[in-house]
C-alpha positions in Angstrom: 62.8 -27.1 -40.1 61.9 -29.5 -42.7 63.9 -32.5 -41.6 62.2 -32.0 -38.0 58.8 -32.0 -39.3 59.2 -34.9 -41.4 60.4 -36.9 -38.7 57.6 -35.8 -36.2 55.0 -36.9 -39.1 56.6 -40.1 -39.4 56.9 -40.8 -35.7 53.0 -39.7 -36.1 52.3 -42.3 -38.7 53.9 -44.8 -37.2 51.9 -44.0 -33.5 48.7 -44.6 -35.6 49.4 -48.0 -37.3 49.9 -46.4 -40.3 51.3 -49.1 -42.8 49.5 -52.0 -40.6 46.7 -54.1 -41.4 44.5 -52.8 -38.5 46.2 -49.3 -38.4 44.6 -46.0 -39.0 44.4 -44.7 -42.8 46.9 -41.3 -43.0 46.5 -39.1 -45.5 49.7 -37.1 -45.9 49.2 -33.8 -48.2 52.1 -31.7 -49.9 52.7 -28.7 -51.6 54.6 -30.4 -54.0 55.6 -33.3 -55.8 59.1 -33.6 -55.0 58.0 -33.5 -50.7 55.9 -36.7 -51.7 58.2 -38.5 -52.9 61.1 -37.7 -50.2 58.0 -38.7 -47.4 57.5 -42.0 -49.1 61.0 -43.0 -49.6 61.4 -41.7 -45.8 58.4 -43.8 -44.8 59.8 -47.1 -47.0 63.3 -46.7 -44.7 60.8 -47.5 -41.4 59.3 -50.8 -43.6 55.9 -48.6 -44.4 54.5 -48.4 -48.0 52.5 -45.8 -48.9 50.9 -44.9 -52.0 52.3 -41.9 -53.7 49.5 -39.5 -55.6 51.1 -36.1 -57.2 51.2 -34.5 -60.4 53.6 -37.2 -61.9 52.5 -38.7 -65.5 53.6 -42.3 -64.3 50.7 -41.6 -61.7 48.2 -40.8 -63.5 46.8 -44.1 -64.7 46.4 -45.3 -60.7 45.2 -41.9 -59.8 41.4 -43.2 -58.9 42.4 -46.1 -57.5 44.5 -44.8 -55.4 42.1 -42.4 -54.0 39.3 -45.0 -54.1 41.6 -47.3 -51.4 43.1 -44.6 -49.4 40.6 -44.9 -46.8 41.0 -48.3 -45.7 42.5 -49.2 -42.8 46.5 -48.8 -42.5 46.4 -47.3 -45.6 49.0 -44.8 -46.2 48.6 -42.0 -49.2 50.7 -39.3 -49.5 49.7 -37.0 -52.0 50.1 -33.2 -53.5 47.7 -30.7 -52.7 46.7 -31.1 -56.7 46.3 -34.6 -57.3 43.1 -36.1 -56.6 41.4 -33.3 -57.4 37.0 -33.9 -57.1 37.3 -36.9 -55.3 36.2 -38.0 -52.1 38.2 -40.3 -50.2 35.7 -43.0 -47.9 36.5 -44.2 -44.6 37.4 -48.2 -45.2 37.7 -47.4 -48.8 35.4 -47.8 -52.2 33.7 -51.5 -52.2 33.2 -51.4 -55.7 36.8 -50.6 -56.7 37.7 -53.0 -53.8 35.7 -55.7 -55.7 36.9 -54.8 -59.0 40.3 -54.9 -57.9 39.7 -58.6 -56.5 38.1 -59.7 -59.6 41.0 -58.4 -61.7 43.6 -60.1 -59.0 41.1 -63.5 -59.3 41.3 -63.6 -62.9 45.0 -63.0 -62.9 45.7 -66.1 -60.9 43.6 -68.1 -63.0 45.3 -66.7 -66.4 42.1 -65.3 -67.6 43.7 -61.7 -68.0 
């Protein structure tokens, strides 16, 4: 059943340390926006923050950032099979994107942005 498959999936994410700073990166592919949103909600019940990458307009602005960071240790990304198309996920994350995000964070903290 769908519920049994989702439970097994969540147990596997937990087993490999998904969502933990030093855990394995986890990429979960789904066939629909509804399914991806349901899995993210289920993961949250276990205290696992997951990035949602799907065709919803509210996710479009962060799509490239989510894909760039999907390979970082512990990051859990749930994506529909059309999201992030034409891009590669780098294990460890994308260094240039990580630098840009860090710079932006520092500038916000300093009140520059």
